[in-house]
C-alpha positions in Angstrom: 0.0 0.0 0.0 1.0 3.6 -0.5 0.8 6.5 1.9 -2.4 8.5 1.9 -2.6 12.2 1.6 -6.4 12.6 1.9 -9.2 10.8 3.7 -12.9 11.0 2.6 -15.4 10.7 5.4 -18.0 7.9 5.1 -20.8 7.9 7.8 -21.8 4.4 8.8 -23.3 2.7 11.8 -20.6 0.0 11.9 -17.3 -0.4 10.2 -16.9 -2.9 7.3 -14.9 -6.1 7.9 -12.2 -4.8 5.6 -11.5 -1.1 5.5 -10.7 0.7 2.3 -7.7 3.0 1.9 -8.5 6.7 1.8 -11.7 6.4 3.8 -12.4 7.8 7.3 -15.3 5.7 8.6 -17.4 7.7 11.1 -19.8 5.9 13.4 -22.0 8.3 15.3 -23.9 5.6 17.3 -20.6 4.1 18.5 -18.8 7.5 18.8 -15.8 6.1 16.9 -13.8 6.8 13.8 -11.7 4.3 11.9 -9.3 4.3 9.0 -6.3 2.4 7.6 -3.0 3.9 8.8 -2.1 6.7 6.5 1.5 5.6 6.1 0.3 2.7 4.0 1.2 -0.1 6.4 -2.4 -1.4 6.3 -3.1 -1.4 10.1 -6.5 -0.3 11.2 -6.6 2.8 13.4 -9.5 3.3 15.7 -10.2 6.7 17.3 -12.9 6.9 20.1 -14.8 10.2 19.9 -15.1 11.8 23.4 -14.2 14.9 25.2 -11.1 13.2 26.6 -9.9 11.5 23.4 -10.6 12.7 19.9 -13.1 15.1 18.5 -14.4 15.3 14.9 -15.4 18.3 12.9 -17.3 17.9 9.6 -17.9 20.8 7.2 -20.4 19.0 5.0 -17.6 17.7 2.8 -14.4 17.0 4.7 -13.6 15.9 8.2 -10.9 16.8 10.8 -9.8 14.9 13.8 -8.3 16.5 16.9 -5.7 15.9 18.3 -3.2 14.2 16.1 -3.1 10.5 15.4 0.0 9.0 17.1 0.2 5.3 16.1 2.8 4.6 18.8 1.8 0.9 19.2 2.1 0.1 15.5 5.4 -0.9 14.0 5.3 2.2 11.7 4.9 4.6 14.7 3.4 7.1 12.3 2.2 10.5 13.5 -0.2 12.8 11.6 -3.1 15.2 11.7 -6.3 14.8 9.7 -7.4 18.3 8.8 -10.2 19.1 6.4 -9.7 15.7 4.8 -6.0 16.1 4.3 -3.2 14.2 6.0 -0.6 16.4 7.5 2.5 14.5 8.6 4.1 15.3 11.9 7.6 14.7 13.1 8.6 11.3 14.7 8.6 11.3 18.5 11.3 9.8 20.6 10.5 6.9 23.0 10.6 9.4 25.9 8.2 11.8 24.2 5.8 8.9 23.4 5.9 7.8 27.1 5.2 11.4 28.2 2.3 11.7 25.8 0.8 8.4 26.9 1.0 9.4 30.5 -0.7 12.8 29.8 -3.4 11.0 27.8 -4.0 8.5 30.6 -4.3 11.4 33.1 -6.7 13.3 30.9 -8.8 10.3 30.3 -9.0 9.4 34.0 -9.8 13.0 34.9 -12.6 13.2 32.3 -14.0 9.8 33.4 -14.1 10.9 37.0 -15.9 14.2 36.1 -18.5 12.4 34.1 -19.1 9.4 36.4 -22.7 8.9 37.3 -23.6 9.7 40.8 -23.8 6.6 43.0 -27.3 5.4 43.8 -26.8 5.8 47.5 -26.3 9.6 47.1 -29.2 9.8 44.8 -31.5 8.0 47.3 -30.4 10.4 50.1 -31.2 13.3 47.8 -34.6 11.9 47.0 -35.4 11.2 50.6 -34.6 14.7 51.6 -37.0 15.9 48.9 -39.8 13.8 50.3 -39.6 15.5 53.7 
């Protein structure tokens, strides 16, 4: 496979069993995007859409994902941005930079998960009991 310089968004409920090159699959029900790695290695890249992970912007024709895609776990270790349907390559990160980014991402995800955690039922029951009085 060859490196991709553009990705065309395709909105779908679920991803196909075999992804096509040059396509950014967007599943709104599952809050997930998927595509084949833009370097051409053929690995699938899945990006969860959430406030703590990736966000997607769609202008009616092209899509952008934020932040960048850092495929640190893949053999290629590619790193790029998807902006307005175009792939913009980023520099390669050192092992120390990758570790630092992973730690930051884990912290942000944990922080976001804690902030959006549903209230425990016991607290809700206490709240409802005080309302009944």
